[in-house]
C-alpha positions, 0 to 999 in steps of 0.5 A, spaced: 431 102 436 426 102 429 424 095 432 422 097 439 418 103 435 415 098 431 413 094 437 410 100 441 406 101 434 403 094 435 406 091 429 408 084 432 408 081 439 414 077 439 421 078 438 426 072 437 434 073 438 439 068 438 442 070 444 442 075 450 449 078 447 445 079 440 440 083 443 445 088 448 451 087 451 449 092 457 446 089 463 442 095 464 440 096 457 437 089 456 433 090 462 430 097 460 428 095 453 425 088 455 421 091 460 419 097 456 417 092 450 413 088 455 409 095 457 407 094 449 405 087 450 412 085 446 416 079 449 422 077 447 425 070 446 432 068 447 433 061 443 440 059 445 439 061 453 431 058 452 429 065 455 422 068 454 422 075 458 414 074 459 416 068 464 416 069 471 423 067 472 425 071 465 428 077 468 432 074 473 435 069 468 436 075 463 440 079 468 445 073 469 445 072 461 446 080 460 451 080 465 456 075 463 455 078 456 457 085 459 463 081 462 465 078 456 465 085 453 470 087 458 475 081 457 475 083 450 476 090 452 482 088 457 485 083 451 484 088 446 488 093 451 494 088 452 494 087 445 495 094 443 501 095 449 504 088 446 504 091 439 507 098 442 513 094 445 514 091 439 514 098 435 508 096 430 504 101 427 497 101 430 491 105 427 488 106 421 490 106 414 488 113 412 495 117 414 497 121 408 503 119 404 503 112 407 500 106 407 500 101 412 503 093 411 504 088 416 505 093 422 510 098 418 509 104 414 511 104 407 511 111 402 505 112 398 510 116 392 504 120 390 501 122 396 508 123 399 510 128 394 504 132 396 506 132 404 513 135 402 510 140 399 506 142 404 512 142 409 516 146 404 511 151 402 509 152 409 516 153 412 519 157 406 514 162 405 514 166 411 507 170 410 503 164 408 498 161 414 494 154 414 488 157 411 492 160 405 496 154 405 489 150 403 487 155 398 494 155 395 494 147 394 486 148 391 489 152 386 494 147 384 489 141 384 491 138 390 485 136 394 483 130 400 481 124 398 473 126 398 475 131 392 475 137 397 480 142 400 485 140 405 482 143 411 487 147 415 485 143 421 488 137 417 494 140 415 495 142 422 495 135 424 500 133 418 505 139 420 505 136 428 505 129 426 512 126 427 512 120 423 513 124 417 520 125 420 521 118 421 519 117 428 514 111 431 509 114 435 504 111 439 500 111 445 496 118 444 490 116 447 487 111 452 480 108 452 477 109 459 470 106 459 470 099 455 462 100 455 461 108 452 468 107 448 470 114 451 477 116 449 482 120 453 488 123 449 495 122 454 499 128 455 504 128 450 510 126 456 506 119 456 507 118 448 511 112 446 516 116 440 522 115 438 526 115 431 525 108 427 527 109 420 525 102 418 518 102 421 517 109 419 521 111 413 521 119 413 518 123 408 521 130 410 528 132 413 528 133 421 530 140 420 525 141 415 520 138 420 522 143 426 522 149 422 515 148 420 513 146 428 517 153 430 513 157 425 506 153 427 508 154 434 510 162 433 504 163 429 498 160 433 496 160 440 492 154 438 498 149 436 499 143 440 504 147 445 498 151 447 492 150 450 486 151 446 482 157 449 477 162 449 479 170 450 474 171 455 479 174 460 485 178 459 490 173 461 486 167 457 491 164 453 497 168 455 500 164 461 504 158 459 508 153 463 515 151 460 516 144 463 509 141 461 508 145 454 501 147 456 497 153 458 494 155 465 487 155 466 483 160 470 480 157 477 476 161 482 475 159 489 468 161 492 468 163 500 462 165 504 466 170 509 471 173 504 472 175 497 473 169 491 480 167 490 482 167 483 488 163 480 491 160 474 493 153 474 498 149 469 493 145 465 497 138 466 496 139 473 489 141 472 487 135 468 492 130 472 492 132 479 500 131 479 503 137 481 510 136 477 512 143 477 514 148 482 509 153 480 503 149 478 498 156 479 499 163 480 494 168 484 491 172 478 492 178 483 499 177 484 500 177 476 497 183 476 501 186 481 507 185 477 504 187 470 502 194 473 509 195 475 512 193 469 507 197 465 508 203 470 515 203 469 514 206 462 510 212 465 517 216 465 517 216 457 510 219 457 513 226 454 517 222 449 511 218 447 506 224 447 511 228 442 512 222 438 504 221 437 503 229 436 509 229 431 505 223 428 498 226 427 501 233 425 506 231 420 502 225 417 495 224 419 493 232 417 497 232 410 496 224 409 489 225 409 488 231 405 493 228 400 489 222 399 483 225 398 486 230 393 489 224 390 482 221 389 479 227 386 485 228 381 484 220 379 476 222 378 478 227 374 482 224 370 477 218 369 472 223 366 477 225 361 479 218 359 471 217 359 470 223 354 476 221 350 473 214 349 466 217 347 469 221 342 472 214 339 466 211 338 463 217 335 468 217 330 467 210 329 460 212 328 458 207 333 455 213 337 450 219 334 453 226 335 447 228 339 448 223 344 456 224 344 454 232 345 449 230 351 454 226 354 459 230 354 455 236 357 454 231 363 461 229 364 464 236 364 459 238 369 462 233 374 469 235 371 467 242 374 464 240 380 470 236 382 475 242 380 471 246 385 472 241 391 479 240 389 481 248 390 477 248 396 481 243 399 488 247 397 485 253 400 483 249 407 491 247 407 493 254 407 488 256 413 490 251 418 484 253 422 484 251 430 490 246 429 494 248 436 487 248 440 486 240 437 493 239 439 493 241 446 487 237 447 490 231 444 496 232 448 492 231 454 488 225 452 495 222 450 497 224 457 491 221 461 491 214 457 499 213 458 497 213 466 496 206 468 492 204 474 488 198 476 482 200 472 485 200 465 490 195 467 486 190 463 487 194 457 494 194 457 494 187 458 490 186 452 494 191 448 501 190 450 502 183 453 504 177 448 504 172 453 507 170 460 512 163 460 512 160 468 519 158 468 523 153 473 531 153 475 534 149 479 533 154 486 527 158 484 521 160 479 520 165 475 516 169 470 518 171 463 514 176 460 514 177 453 511 184 451 508 185 443 514 190 443 519 184 443 522 186 449 523 180 455 522 181 462 524 176 467 522 176 474 522 172 480 515 169 482 517 171 489 517 179 487 510 179 486 509 180 494 514 186 493 509 190 489 504 195 491 498 198 487 
């Protein structure tokens, strides 16, 4: 591209190239750039093919030779794919030599003693420390001087890939992606069901036990919706990232079908079906309005607990909120008074050591005494307020009315309840039916037949 820019700026008028494939292996690119160069009065001479673009038949011959060069790239791509397929069949480890904890040696993996210790620590710390996540795990490793090969902290996405990689438990893994366009090198990641994966401790010696690997991945799955078992999603809609296909272990995506004569139809589709077009599960999509009907019925079933819930909340506000808030403020004032008294004692020590003059000690003590007096006045006022309890009943009545209002589930506030209380919905299949397993943030699990959605009315 720099050469073409120089040709445009009249720095030369001839480009000598050995053959067409050295200039470009794409027919369109060859014709486009040779024409562009001719506009700048620059011609290209291909010595091996004896083609000069300034001649009358130059473009015709260039098109033929470029097509041949492009076809050679296609054949090379096919031969490469065939070679990769044969390597997968033979169980040879493919890919680069940058996998943590291993080194490649003639199609096999050999454990790197130094890096394998880091991999073991990653799995053990992440699994055994229930509170630690990927971000804090990266900080923990940094604090121990464990960095990546570039001397930087190990990124949490790298840690996630390490934990998810079956190779660390001694499993051969191949066929994760496929190049679908030999020209653009565009690559698609295959569905996990299409991966070639099996246990082979000879080709892939394990670094951690299968039990430890499984525990780490269970924790990863439970902690993050962005794990490999879930679709990466935006929380743009209340149901985003909350509907999950058990069969294909992926999320559902939102789709809108537009009509000219009626309202738009919104449905959620299994990501596997959306990506591949293969309808391999009985319930490949669900209507949003059906899901909303089911959730509305679920949330409405809790309205019968209004009295109990409101009593609990009012008791909480009455017995805890007021007292705790007051106690916190009183405690803060008492701490401030104690700090000022401590400051006075330190000033006296400085004066006794002849570091602080008596005049300075006296002036500073006057200021501190004034601050202590002001704080004591505030503390006494708060204690008086505690005894009065003015307007307490009136406030609680208003609060009770507000609680009742918010506990009334309707179409208008349903989405708020979904965002607060719904953990996820798992679309499950049995031999004779499909059902939704609704998991609430309250740890309750509700199973409902999908056909049940037609029985519920708003």
